[in-house]
C-alpha positions in Angstrom: 0.0 0.0 0.0 1.2 3.5 -0.7 -0.2 5.4 2.3 2.9 7.6 2.3 2.0 8.9 -1.2 -1.4 10.3 -0.3 -2.8 13.6 -1.4 -5.5 15.5 0.3 -9.1 14.5 -0.4 -9.6 15.5 -4.0 -11.9 18.3 -5.0 -14.4 15.8 -6.4 -14.4 13.7 -3.2 -17.7 13.3 -1.4 -18.7 16.1 0.9 -18.8 13.8 3.9 -15.3 12.6 3.3 -14.1 16.2 3.2 -15.9 17.0 6.4 -14.3 14.0 8.1 -10.9 15.1 6.6 -10.3 11.8 4.9 -7.6 11.4 2.4 -7.8 9.4 -0.8 -5.0 7.1 -2.1 -3.0 8.7 -4.9 -4.3 5.9 -7.2 -6.7 3.0 -7.0 -5.3 0.3 -4.8 -6.6 -3.1 -3.8 -6.6 -3.8 -0.1 -3.8 -6.1 0.9 -4.9 -9.5 2.3 -3.9 -10.5 5.8 -4.6 -12.9 8.6 -4.2 -12.3 12.3 -5.1 -14.0 15.5 -8.0 -12.7 17.7 -7.6 -12.3 21.5 -9.5 -15.5 21.9 -7.0 -17.4 19.7 -9.0 -17.8 16.5 -8.0 -16.6 13.0 -9.3 -13.5 11.4 -8.6 -12.6 7.8 -9.6 -9.7 5.6 -10.9 -12.1 3.0 -13.7 -13.2 5.4 -15.3 -9.8 4.7 -15.0 -9.8 0.9 -18.0 -8.0 -0.6 -18.6 -5.9 2.5 -17.5 -2.3 3.4 -14.7 -2.5 6.0 -13.5 0.2 8.3 -10.1 -1.2 9.2 -8.8 0.5 12.3 -5.2 0.3 13.8 -5.1 1.1 17.5 -3.6 0.2 20.9 -4.7 0.1 24.5 -2.0 2.6 25.4 -3.2 5.1 22.8 -5.8 7.5 24.4 -7.1 9.0 21.1 -7.6 5.4 19.9 -9.7 4.5 22.9 -11.6 7.8 22.7 -12.7 7.1 19.1 -13.7 3.5 19.6 -17.2 4.1 21.1 -18.1 6.1 18.0 -16.9 3.2 15.8 -19.1 0.9 17.8 -22.1 3.1 17.3 -21.4 3.3 13.5 -21.0 -0.4 13.4 -24.3 -1.0 15.2 -26.2 1.3 12.9 -24.8 0.0 9.6 -23.7 -3.6 10.1 -27.0 -4.9 8.9 -26.3 -3.2 5.5 -22.8 -4.8 5.3 -20.5 -2.6 7.3 -17.6 -4.3 9.2 -15.5 -2.5 11.7 -12.3 -4.5 12.0 -9.9 -3.2 14.8 -6.3 -4.4 14.8 -4.5 -3.9 18.1 -0.9 -2.8 17.8 -0.2 -3.6 21.4 3.1 -5.5 22.0 3.4 -9.2 22.4 2.1 -10.4 25.8 -0.7 -7.9 25.8 -3.5 -10.3 24.6 -5.3 -10.4 28.0 -5.1 -6.6 28.3 -6.6 -6.2 24.9 -9.4 -8.8 25.6 -10.2 -7.1 28.9 -10.4 -3.7 27.3 -12.7 -4.9 24.5 -15.0 -6.8 27.0 -15.2 -4.0 29.5 -15.9 -1.4 26.8 -18.7 -3.6 25.3 -17.3 -3.5 21.7 -18.9 -6.1 19.4 -16.9 -5.6 16.2 -14.1 -8.1 15.3 -10.7 -7.4 16.9 -7.4 -8.9 15.8 -3.9 -8.7 17.2 -1.0 -7.3 15.2 1.8 -7.2 17.9 4.7 -7.4 15.4 3.1 -4.7 13.3 3.0 -6.9 10.2 -0.3 -5.7 9.0 0.5 -2.1 10.0 3.7 -2.3 8.0 1.8 -3.8 5.0 -0.4 -0.7 5.0 2.4 1.6 5.9 0.7 2.8 9.1 2.8 5.2 11.1 0.2 6.9 13.2 -2.2 5.6 15.8 -5.1 5.6 15.4 -5.3 5.1 11.6 -8.3 3.9 9.8 -8.7 2.7 6.2 -12.1 2.5 4.4 -12.3 -0.5 2.0 -15.2 -0.6 -0.4 -17.2 -3.7 -1.4 -14.9 -4.3 -4.3 -11.9 -4.5 -2.0 -10.5 -1.2 -3.0 -8.9 1.2 -0.5 -11.2 4.2 -0.7 -10.3 6.6 2.2 -7.7 7.0 4.9 -7.9 8.7 8.2 -4.7 9.4 10.1 -5.6 10.3 13.7 -8.9 10.0 15.4 -12.3 10.7 13.9 -15.8 11.1 15.1 -17.1 8.0 13.4 -20.7 8.5 14.6 -21.3 12.1 13.4 -23.7 12.7 10.5 -20.9 13.0 7.9 -19.6 9.5 8.8 -23.1 8.0 8.5 -23.6 9.7 5.1 -20.3 8.4 3.9 -20.9 4.8 4.9 -24.6 4.9 3.7 -23.3 5.9 0.2 -20.7 3.1 0.2 -23.2 0.6 1.4 -25.7 1.2 -1.4 
């Protein structure tokens, strides 16, 4: 992925994307496949969600802005999952943090899928350098938008953006 070669959201980008300050990739790019382990020990792969819109979020329990944006991601997920939205959160906590991640998710009541990326393999694949970072992948598996830093994922602009992608 070429996240390092992003321009600002283009002039013809959707208004909700502009309001959310989302960037577009410099050129059309397919999302890179990956497989990670969940805190429960099962496998989780991006290919499981082929044909769905995915909000792929990179976060960590030590990252306060990450934790602050997650309740809004849960509300977005609850509202749109029936139409095909998946919020997929990959923890970048270091090895040995599995129980801390699992406890945080459980105590917070998050219901979206969570994977572990302690060696930053997936983060490196997508050239993520900032936490939180979120990538929006459309139903065709194309990377559509990128958010570096936290966003208010439950504000009207976010709902408009995902409703347009889920049509």
